[in-house]
Wavefront OBJ file of the C-alpha trace (Angstrom):
o trace
v 20.744 -7.150 8.560
v 20.874 -3.758 10.265
v 21.563 -0.448 8.567
v 24.958 -0.249 10.321
v 26.045 -3.451 8.554
v 25.292 -2.129 5.083
v 28.047 -0.638 2.950
v 27.633 2.558 0.974
v 26.398 2.311 -2.598
v 27.934 4.148 -5.503
v 25.633 6.688 -7.220
v 24.995 4.230 -10.077
v 24.205 1.385 -7.648
v 21.848 3.661 -5.702
v 19.990 4.527 -8.910
v 19.660 0.822 -9.740
v 18.228 0.060 -6.281
v 15.793 2.984 -6.615
v 14.730 1.733 -10.062
v 14.157 -1.823 -8.785
v 12.077 -0.517 -5.860
v 9.985 1.783 -8.057
v 9.412 -0.983 -10.629
v 8.352 -3.413 -7.876
v 5.807 -0.964 -6.448
v 4.326 -0.067 -9.847
v 4.202 -3.556 -11.367
v 3.969 -5.915 -8.396
v 7.154 -7.771 -9.366
v 10.846 -6.916 -9.813
v 12.312 -6.016 -13.202
v 14.346 -8.471 -15.258
v 18.009 -7.823 -15.897
v 17.088 -6.999 -19.502
v 14.635 -4.337 -18.328
v 17.308 -2.837 -16.068
v 19.752 -2.872 -18.979
v 17.263 -1.129 -21.268
v 16.428 1.559 -18.686
v 20.055 2.459 -17.959
v 21.411 1.880 -21.474
v 23.962 -0.764 -20.485
v 25.838 -2.355 -23.363
v 25.252 -5.921 -22.156
v 23.578 -8.023 -19.493
v 27.021 -8.749 -18.062
v 27.249 -5.113 -16.984
v 23.904 -5.424 -15.201
v 24.968 -8.641 -13.477
v 28.194 -7.048 -12.291
v 26.316 -4.170 -10.668
v 23.742 -6.494 -9.102
v 26.407 -8.791 -7.671
v 28.176 -5.839 -6.053
v 24.872 -4.545 -4.649
v 24.143 -8.043 -3.321
v 27.532 -8.140 -1.576
v 26.665 -4.851 0.134
v 23.506 -6.425 1.546
v 20.733 -4.601 -0.308
v 19.353 -7.424 -2.450
v 19.410 -11.162 -3.104
v 19.706 -12.771 -6.522
v 18.068 -16.005 -7.651
v 19.748 -16.941 -10.902
v 17.082 -19.555 -11.630
v 14.324 -16.981 -12.088
v 13.861 -14.309 -14.752
v 12.692 -11.900 -12.064
v 14.920 -13.287 -9.341
v 15.857 -9.955 -7.745
v 14.699 -9.455 -4.160
v 15.351 -6.205 -2.308
v 16.151 -6.869 1.344
v 16.976 -3.359 2.517
v 16.627 0.244 1.371
v 19.342 2.900 1.541
v 18.808 5.613 4.171
v 17.988 8.225 1.516
v 15.114 6.116 0.156
v 13.884 5.176 3.648
v 13.728 8.876 4.566
v 11.702 9.587 1.430
v 9.244 6.816 2.332
v 8.995 7.984 5.947
v 7.699 11.311 4.629
v 4.983 9.687 2.521
v 2.054 7.283 2.851
v 2.120 3.860 1.121
v -0.706 3.022 -1.298
v -1.734 -0.609 -0.817
v -4.485 -1.095 -3.397
v -8.253 -0.607 -3.598
v -11.262 -0.647 -1.287
v -14.961 -0.617 -2.124
v -17.412 2.039 -1.071
v -20.352 -0.004 -2.326
v -20.285 -3.758 -2.736
v -17.110 -5.217 -1.148
v -14.320 -6.035 -3.607
v -11.259 -8.261 -3.516
v -8.673 -6.861 -1.107
v -5.579 -5.887 -3.085
v -2.586 -5.782 -0.748
v 0.126 -5.117 -3.311
v 2.187 -1.994 -2.815
v 1.403 0.442 -5.620
v 3.570 3.362 -4.628
v 3.694 6.242 -2.178
v 1.690 9.407 -1.645
v 4.076 12.360 -1.240
v 2.087 13.558 1.777
v 3.508 13.880 5.331
v 1.798 11.275 7.560
v 1.569 13.894 10.338
v -1.147 15.601 8.297
v -3.435 12.732 9.363
v -2.150 12.294 12.914
v 0.059 9.618 14.443
v 0.121 5.862 13.955
v 0.821 3.540 11.037
v -0.954 4.868 7.949
v -1.719 3.474 4.519
v -3.882 4.609 1.603
v -6.419 2.744 -0.529
v -8.214 3.701 -3.739
v -11.966 4.157 -3.190
v -14.281 2.488 -5.714
v -18.037 3.077 -5.483
v -20.484 5.709 -4.213
v -21.881 4.322 -0.962
v -19.973 6.829 1.227
v -20.661 10.042 -0.660
v -22.701 11.394 2.264
v -19.471 11.400 4.288
v -17.616 13.230 1.526
v -15.875 10.075 0.275
v -16.165 9.742 -3.497
v -15.189 7.069 -5.975
v -11.661 7.799 -7.175
v -10.508 9.274 -3.868
v -7.625 7.869 -1.898
v -8.738 6.928 1.621
v -6.075 7.292 4.301
v -6.379 4.568 6.939
v -4.803 4.333 10.398
v -3.948 0.659 10.914
v -5.824 -0.760 13.928
v -7.915 -3.836 14.682
v -10.670 -2.027 16.614
v -12.755 1.128 16.243
v -15.515 2.883 18.176
v -19.084 2.208 17.012
v -20.099 4.795 14.452
v -16.601 5.359 13.104
v -15.771 4.813 9.441
v -13.335 1.962 8.961
v -11.729 -0.280 6.388
v -13.104 -3.770 7.039
v -11.981 -7.115 5.651
v -14.838 -9.593 5.148
v -13.597 -13.023 4.119
v -11.170 -11.869 1.388
v -12.981 -8.685 0.448
v -12.389 -5.163 1.743
v -14.918 -2.372 2.136
v -15.145 1.107 3.645
v -18.200 1.672 5.835
v -19.438 3.051 9.135
v -19.053 0.259 11.703
v -21.508 -0.892 14.398
v -20.364 -3.960 16.302
v -22.181 -5.992 18.950
v -21.426 -9.346 20.556
v -23.479 -11.130 17.893
v -23.312 -9.068 14.734
v -21.452 -6.500 12.690
v -23.427 -3.888 10.778
v -21.726 -1.850 8.078
v -23.697 1.281 7.236
v -23.397 3.314 4.071
v -23.638 7.084 3.744
v -25.864 6.912 0.698
v -29.586 5.974 0.829
v -29.222 4.004 -2.400
v -27.137 1.376 -0.576
v -28.446 -1.101 1.984
v -26.657 -1.891 5.219
v -24.473 -5.003 5.313
v -25.096 -7.258 8.334
v -22.870 -10.163 9.370
v -23.701 -12.765 12.015
v -20.543 -13.286 14.037
v -21.971 -16.340 15.810
v -22.115 -18.157 12.468
v -18.387 -17.782 12.012
v -18.402 -15.013 9.400
v -14.785 -13.895 9.063
v -14.656 -10.148 9.708
v -11.607 -8.104 10.607
v -11.063 -4.380 11.091
v -8.140 -3.206 8.961
v -8.028 0.361 10.196
v -9.765 3.617 11.087
v -10.577 6.083 8.307
v -8.567 9.286 8.797
v -9.246 11.335 5.687
v -8.983 11.453 1.924
v -6.727 12.643 -0.833
v -8.918 13.874 -3.664
v -6.929 13.049 -6.734
v -9.123 14.962 -9.198
v -8.224 18.377 -7.887
v -5.282 17.534 -5.606
v -6.960 18.755 -2.418
v -6.477 17.072 0.939
v -9.075 16.494 3.658
v -8.466 15.122 7.131
l 1 2 3 4 5 6 7 8 9 10 11 12 13 14 15 16 17 18 19 20 21 22 23 24 25 26 27 28 29 30 31 32 33 34 35 36 37 38 39 40 41 42 43 44 45 46 47 48 49 50 51 52 53 54 55 56 57 58 59 60 61 62 63 64 65 66 67 68 69 70 71 72 73 74 75 76 77 78 79 80 81 82 83 84 85 86 87 88 89 90 91 92 93 94 95 96 97 98 99 100 101 102 103 104 105 106 107 108 109 110 111 112 113 114 115 116 117 118 119 120 121 122 123 124 125 126 127 128 129 130 131 132 133 134 135 136 137 138 139 140 141 142 143 144 145 146 147 148 149 150 151 152 153 154 155 156 157 158 159 160 161 162 163 164 165 166 167 168 169 170 171 172 173 174 175 176 177 178 179 180 181 182 183 184 185 186 187 188 189 190 191 192 193 194 195 196 197 198 199 200 201 202 203 204 205 206 207 208 209 210 211 212 213 214 215 216 217 218
């Protein structure tokens, strides 16, 4: 459904949609009607259902009455879309050390203009581990990644190996992929592509947000 097809929300309906979206990003699932009722101080669940049904009719969500968390957002109002366009989505965690499970759930948004890190589709990942400290990337930082499936040898990239993600300097040949650390305490990771090791470039490292002192580097 296009934005032109969507009807305007009342202020209360807009706040409910914003709450559902924020809850989804923070918790990985939508709120229940009871949780919506508690947040807004509604007198009954019937009041929540009435609002949700009206929002559904306007095309912003779908309801599945058979599920406790059966609220699915299908579109965002223009005001929320504009807010998200001026920020960078946080998609989970990435290891600077031993690769860890790739968490793809949306956690929220960095209130940082994407233009600070150049053009392209950007996302951010929490850094865990100390293997890239020589490149100024510390555990606890947020790494900003430009989504792409290829990088130049020697560039730092987010790489998916099987179902694990890691942040390393990439050296690719026709037969192997070598992921180099920027810390002498960590060995290089080498993967034999001819043996069918599943390796995929997620994106090129563009910079970090240092959460401890709120400074940005690009």
